C-alpha positions as a Markdown table, in Angstrom:
| # | Residue | x | y | z |
|---|---|---|---|---|
| 1 | Met | 22.3 | -30.7 | -12.9 |
| 2 | Lys | 21.8 | -29.2 | -9.7 |
| 3 | Ile | 18.8 | -26.4 | -8.5 |
| 4 | Gln | 19.0 | -24.7 | -5.2 |
| 5 | Leu | 15.9 | -22.5 | -3.9 |
| 6 | Asn | 16.8 | -19.5 | -1.7 |
| 7 | Pro | 14.4 | -17.4 | -0.5 |
| 8 | Cys | 15.2 | -14.4 | 0.1 |
| 9 | Gly | 14.6 | -10.7 | 0.4 |
| 10 | Pro | 11.9 | -9.0 | 1.9 |
| 11 | Leu | 8.8 | -10.8 | 0.8 |
| 12 | Gln | 11.3 | -14.2 | 0.5 |
| 13 | Thr | 10.9 | -14.1 | -3.0 |
| 14 | Asn | 12.3 | -17.5 | -4.5 |
| 15 | Thr | 16.0 | -17.0 | -6.1 |
| 16 | Ile | 17.1 | -19.8 | -7.6 |
| 17 | Val | 20.0 | -20.9 | -9.1 |
| 18 | Ile | 20.8 | -23.3 | -11.4 |
| 19 | Thr | 24.4 | -24.7 | -12.0 |
| 20 | His | 26.0 | -27.5 | -14.5 |
| 21 | Lys | 29.2 | -28.7 | -15.8 |
| 22 | Asn | 30.8 | -24.6 | -15.5 |
| 23 | Thr | 27.6 | -22.7 | -16.1 |
| 24 | Thr | 25.4 | -21.0 | -13.6 |
| 25 | Ile | 22.0 | -19.6 | -13.8 |
| 26 | Val | 20.8 | -17.5 | -11.7 |
| 27 | Val | 16.9 | -17.1 | -12.1 |
| 28 | Asp | 14.7 | -14.5 | -10.1 |
| 29 | Pro | 18.0 | -12.7 | -8.3 |
| 30 | Ala | 16.4 | -11.4 | -5.3 |
| 31 | Cys | 19.2 | -12.0 | -2.8 |
| 32 | Ser | 22.1 | -8.9 | -1.9 |
| 33 | Asp | 24.6 | -11.7 | -0.3 |
| 34 | Leu | 24.8 | -14.5 | -3.5 |
| 35 | Ala | 28.2 | -14.5 | -4.2 |
| 36 | Ser | 29.5 | -15.0 | -0.2 |
| 37 | Leu | 27.4 | -18.6 | -0.9 |
| 38 | Gly | 29.9 | -19.4 | -2.9 |
| 39 | Ile | 27.6 | -21.0 | -5.6 |
| 40 | Leu | 28.4 | -18.3 | -8.5 |
| 41 | Lys | 30.7 | -20.8 | -10.6 |
| 42 | Gly | 31.5 | -20.4 | -14.7 |
| 43 | His | 29.8 | -19.1 | -16.6 |
| 44 | Leu | 26.4 | -16.9 | -15.2 |
| 45 | Tyr | 23.5 | -15.7 | -16.9 |
| 46 | Val | 20.6 | -14.6 | -15.1 |
| 47 | Val | 17.7 | -14.8 | -16.0 |
| 48 | Leu | 14.2 | -12.7 | -15.1 |
| 49 | Thr | 10.9 | -14.4 | -15.1 |
| 50 | His | 9.2 | -11.3 | -14.5 |
| 51 | Gly | 10.2 | -7.4 | -14.3 |
| 52 | His | 8.7 | -6.5 | -10.4 |
| 53 | Trp | 11.1 | -4.9 | -8.2 |
| 54 | Asp | 11.0 | -8.4 | -5.7 |
| 55 | His | 12.8 | -10.5 | -8.6 |
| 56 | Ile | 15.3 | -7.7 | -9.7 |
| 57 | Leu | 16.2 | -6.6 | -6.5 |
| 58 | Gly | 19.7 | -8.0 | -6.0 |
| 59 | Val | 20.6 | -8.0 | -10.4 |
| 60 | Pro | 23.1 | -4.8 | -9.6 |
| 61 | Leu | 24.6 | -6.8 | -7.0 |
| 62 | Met | 25.4 | -9.5 | -10.1 |
| 63 | Pro | 28.7 | -9.4 | -11.7 |
| 64 | Val | 27.2 | -9.6 | -15.3 |
| 65 | Glu | 26.6 | -7.7 | -18.6 |
| 66 | Thr | 23.2 | -8.4 | -19.5 |
| 67 | Val | 20.0 | -10.0 | -18.4 |
| 68 | Tyr | 17.6 | -12.2 | -20.3 |
| 69 | Ile | 14.0 | -11.1 | -20.0 |
| 70 | His | 10.9 | -10.6 | -22.2 |
| 71 | Arg | 10.2 | -8.2 | -24.0 |
| 72 | Gly | 7.3 | -7.3 | -22.9 |
| 73 | Asp | 8.6 | -6.1 | -19.0 |
| 74 | Val | 11.7 | -4.9 | -20.6 |
| 75 | Pro | 10.5 | -1.0 | -19.1 |
| 76 | Met | 10.2 | -2.6 | -15.8 |
| 77 | Leu | 13.5 | -2.1 | -15.4 |
| 78 | Ser | 14.3 | 1.2 | -15.7 |
| 79 | Asp | 10.7 | 2.9 | -14.7 |
| 80 | Pro | 10.4 | 2.1 | -10.4 |
| 81 | Met | 6.7 | 2.6 | -10.8 |
| 82 | Leu | 6.1 | -0.5 | -13.1 |
| 83 | Asn | 8.4 | -2.4 | -11.6 |
| 84 | Gly | 6.7 | -1.2 | -8.3 |
| 85 | Ser | 9.4 | -0.6 | -6.3 |
| 86 | Leu | 7.8 | 3.0 | -5.3 |
| 87 | Arg | 5.2 | 1.0 | -3.3 |
| 88 | Gly | 8.0 | -1.0 | -1.9 |
| 89 | Ile | 9.7 | -0.9 | 1.5 |
| 90 | Phe | 12.9 | 0.9 | -0.7 |
| 91 | Ala | 14.5 | 3.7 | -2.5 |
| 92 | Pro | 13.2 | 2.7 | -6.1 |
| 93 | Ile | 14.7 | 0.6 | -8.3 |
| 94 | Thr | 16.2 | 0.3 | -11.6 |
| 95 | Val | 18.3 | -2.1 | -13.2 |
| 96 | Ser | 21.0 | -0.3 | -15.7 |
| 97 | Val | 22.7 | -3.7 | -16.7 |
| 98 | Lys | 22.3 | -4.1 | -20.4 |
| 99 | Pro | 18.5 | -6.5 | -21.4 |
| 100 | Ser | 18.3 | -9.4 | -23.8 |
| 101 | Pro | 15.0 | -10.2 | -24.7 |
| 102 | Met | 14.4 | -13.4 | -24.4 |
| 103 | Cys | 11.3 | -15.1 | -26.7 |
| 104 | Glu | 9.0 | -17.9 | -26.8 |
| 105 | Gly | 11.2 | -21.4 | -27.5 |
| 106 | Val | 14.1 | -23.5 | -26.7 |
| 107 | His | 17.2 | -21.8 | -25.6 |
| 108 | Ala | 20.7 | -22.6 | -24.5 |
| 109 | Leu | 22.7 | -20.8 | -22.4 |
| 110 | Gly | 25.8 | -22.4 | -21.3 |
| 111 | Asp | 26.2 | -25.9 | -20.8 |
| 112 | Ile | 22.2 | -25.8 | -19.7 |
| 113 | Ser | 18.8 | -26.1 | -22.5 |
| 114 | Phe | 15.5 | -25.2 | -21.2 |
| 115 | Thr | 12.2 | -24.1 | -23.0 |
| 116 | Val | 10.7 | -20.5 | -22.3 |
| 117 | Tyr | 6.6 | -20.4 | -22.8 |
| 118 | His | 5.4 | -16.5 | -21.8 |
| 119 | Thr | 2.9 | -16.7 | -19.8 |
| 120 | Pro | 1.7 | -13.2 | -19.4 |
| 121 | Gly | -1.4 | -12.2 | -17.4 |
| 122 | His | 0.6 | -11.5 | -14.0 |
| 123 | Thr | 3.3 | -9.0 | -16.5 |
| 124 | Pro | 2.9 | -8.0 | -20.2 |
| 125 | Gly | 6.0 | -10.1 | -20.0 |
| 126 | Ser | 5.8 | -13.2 | -17.8 |
| 127 | Ile | 7.9 | -16.1 | -18.6 |
| 128 | Ser | 7.7 | -19.9 | -17.7 |
| 129 | Leu | 11.3 | -21.9 | -17.7 |
| 130 | Tyr | 10.6 | -25.4 | -18.0 |
| 131 | Phe | 13.4 | -27.9 | -17.8 |
| 132 | Pro | 11.9 | -32.1 | -19.8 |
| 133 | Gly | 15.2 | -33.8 | -18.4 |
| 134 | Glu | 14.7 | -32.4 | -15.3 |
| 135 | Gly | 11.2 | -32.5 | -14.6 |
| 136 | Ile | 10.7 | -29.2 | -13.7 |
| 137 | Ala | 9.2 | -25.8 | -14.1 |
| 138 | Ile | 10.3 | -22.4 | -12.7 |
| 139 | Val | 6.9 | -20.2 | -13.2 |
| 140 | Gly | 7.7 | -16.8 | -11.1 |
| 141 | Asp | 4.5 | -15.9 | -10.3 |
| 142 | Phe | 2.8 | -16.8 | -12.5 |
| 143 | Leu | 1.5 | -20.1 | -10.7 |
| 144 | Phe | 1.0 | -20.6 | -6.9 |
| 145 | Ala | 0.6 | -23.7 | -4.8 |
| 146 | Asp | -2.4 | -22.4 | -4.1 |
| 147 | Gly | -3.0 | -20.1 | -6.5 |
| 148 | Ile | -2.4 | -18.0 | -9.2 |
| 149 | Gly | -0.6 | -14.6 | -10.0 |
| 150 | Arg | -2.1 | -10.9 | -9.1 |
| 151 | Thr | -3.5 | -9.4 | -11.9 |
| 152 | Asp | -4.7 | -5.9 | -10.4 |
| 153 | Leu | -1.2 | -4.4 | -10.8 |
| 154 | Pro | 0.0 | -2.2 | -13.3 |
| 155 | Gly | 0.4 | -3.9 | -16.8 |
| 156 | Gly | -1.3 | -7.0 | -15.5 |
| 157 | Ser | -4.4 | -8.4 | -16.8 |
| 158 | Ser | -7.0 | -12.1 | -16.2 |
| 159 | Ala | -8.0 | -12.5 | -19.5 |
| 160 | Lys | -3.8 | -13.1 | -20.6 |
| 161 | Met | -3.9 | -15.2 | -17.2 |
| 162 | Arg | -6.7 | -17.4 | -17.9 |
| 163 | Met | -4.9 | -18.1 | -21.6 |
| 164 | Ser | -1.8 | -18.7 | -20.3 |
| 165 | Ile | -3.2 | -21.2 | -17.6 |
| 166 | Arg | -4.5 | -22.5 | -20.6 |
| 167 | Lys | -2.1 | -23.1 | -23.0 |
| 168 | Phe | 0.7 | -24.0 | -19.8 |
| 169 | Met | -1.1 | -26.5 | -18.5 |
| 170 | Lys | -1.9 | -28.5 | -21.9 |
| 171 | Ala | 1.4 | -28.5 | -22.9 |
| 172 | Ile | 3.4 | -29.2 | -19.2 |
| 173 | Pro | 3.2 | -32.8 | -17.7 |
| 174 | Gly | 1.6 | -33.0 | -14.5 |
| 175 | Asp | 4.8 | -34.5 | -13.0 |
| 176 | Thr | 6.8 | -31.7 | -13.7 |
| 177 | Leu | 8.0 | -30.0 | -10.5 |
| 178 | Ile | 6.9 | -26.7 | -10.3 |
| 179 | Tyr | 9.2 | -23.7 | -8.7 |
| 180 | Pro | 6.9 | -20.9 | -7.9 |
| 181 | Gly | 9.0 | -17.2 | -7.1 |
| 182 | His | 7.6 | -17.6 | -3.2 |
| 183 | Gly | 6.5 | -20.2 | -1.7 |
| 184 | Arg | 7.1 | -24.0 | -1.6 |
| 185 | Pro | 7.6 | -26.0 | -4.8 |
| 186 | Phe | 4.9 | -28.4 | -6.2 |
| 187 | His | 3.8 | -31.1 | -8.6 |
| 188 | Leu | 1.6 | -29.2 | -11.3 |
| 189 | Lys | -1.5 | -31.8 | -10.9 |
| 190 | Thr | -1.5 | -31.1 | -7.6 |
| 191 | His | -3.1 | -27.5 | -8.6 |
| 192 | Tyr | -7.0 | -27.1 | -8.4 |
| 193 | Leu | -6.6 | -25.9 | -11.8 |
| 194 | Tyr | -4.9 | -28.8 | -13.3 |
| 195 | Lys | -7.5 | -31.0 | -11.5 |
| 196 | Arg | -10.2 | -29.4 | -13.5 |
| 197 | Gly | -8.7 | -29.1 | -17.0 |
| 198 | Gly | -7.1 | -25.8 | -16.9 |
């Protein structure tokens, strides 16, 4: 399995491209030029860790008929107030591509399998994708190398964030390499909350 980290967009959002055999999964497409990079090969799927504007910016340019997102964040795709684009630097952003709800549990898209953890707090439908065979997790704006996601935006909840952190850190091995929505990857065991037991 190959993983490519592509920081792009006005907030340098980490768009992550995963390829294996004849399958490509794009997580949080914030880039407008992914197709020009020649990395969208085989059967293509788009997964969103949550519905904020900087993570869905490139969805309209993706050649897909559906996007996978937790049902808790589906309303954000069509509501610029909820997805925050009214506070952004561009015109209001909406996504008309059909959403396919992605719930907690094991999923397979083409040749790629992974486990979804529902990790609300930053948004109601935030999810984290865990790939046990590769020892990696893609967490969106749930965790960062030096902190956690904001909970003061519409739909955020500090109480749910605390619950999500405890659940995630109990379920995921410390050696797991975490790919956040912004900034550098890091190993879970190096996070200050992991060190103090969540």
